[in-house]
N, C-alpha and C positions, 0 to 999 in steps of 0.2 A: 726400781725402774724395770727390772726384768719381769716381775710379777704383773706390773701394769701393762707392759707390752703383751704378755701372754693373755691377759684378760681382754685386751683390745682385739687381738687376733682371733681369739675364741669367739668373741661377739660377732666379728665380721664374718667368720666362716659359718657360724650358726645361722646367720641371716641369709646365707647364700646356699644352703643345702636344698637341693632339688631332687626330684625322682632320678634324674640321670646320673647324679654324682653321690647320692646318699650312701650307697653300699661302700663305695671306695673311700669316702670320707669317714664312714663308720669304722672301717678297717684301720685307717690311720689313727683315728681318735682312740680306738682301743689300744693300739700299740703305744701311744703316748699318754694314756690315762687321762684324756681330756674329757672329763665328765660332762661339761656343758655342751660340747659338740656331740658326744655320744647321745645325750638326752634328746637333742634336736634331731639327730639322725634316726633315732628310734621312732619318733613321731612321723617323720617323712616316710620311712620304710613301712611302718604300720599302715599309714594312709594309702600307700601305693603298693601294698603287698601283692595284690592281684595282678599287677603289671610288671612284676620283677620275674625274669626268667633266668634259668641256669645260675641261680644264686645259692651259695652255701653259707650258712651262718656259723660254721664250725669255730671260727675265730672269736666269736662273741662270748664273753664270760657269762656264766649261768644267770647271775642276777639281772643282767641287761637283756638276755634272751627271754627270761621270764617276763620282764616289763614289755618286751615287744609282743609276745604272744598273748598277753593279757590286756594289751592297750585298748582303750575304748574306741579308738579310731581304726582298729585293725580292719582292713578291707580284704575280704576273702571271697572270691567268686565260687571256688570249688573246695569243699571241705577236704576232699581226698588229697588235693595238692598241699593243703595246709598240714594235714596229717603226715604226709611224707616228709615235709621239712622238719617237723617235730621229731618224727621217728629217726631220721638221719642224724639230727643233733644228739639225740639220746644214745644212739649207737656209737657215735664218735666219742662221747663223753662218759660212757657207762663205767669206766674204770676209775673215774675221779671221785 
């Protein structure tokens, strides 16, 4: 029963991920290891990357960050801004 409820909630949340809530939901999904929601958030964040400001992805595990930066829908207006996000991520995680 609990697994079914978790699956239903994950499906509902995944269907309601939008640009405005994607990073916050990604943070929560990472905290709770909710892969289905993380996957959907990565798509929405990648698609709207150019419109996200003052966002740090330090909390995202490496494998998910890699999916984000390599995503086919990654929308980047300025490569330098993208470079800064990647550089900051590497700096924070360099000792791992």
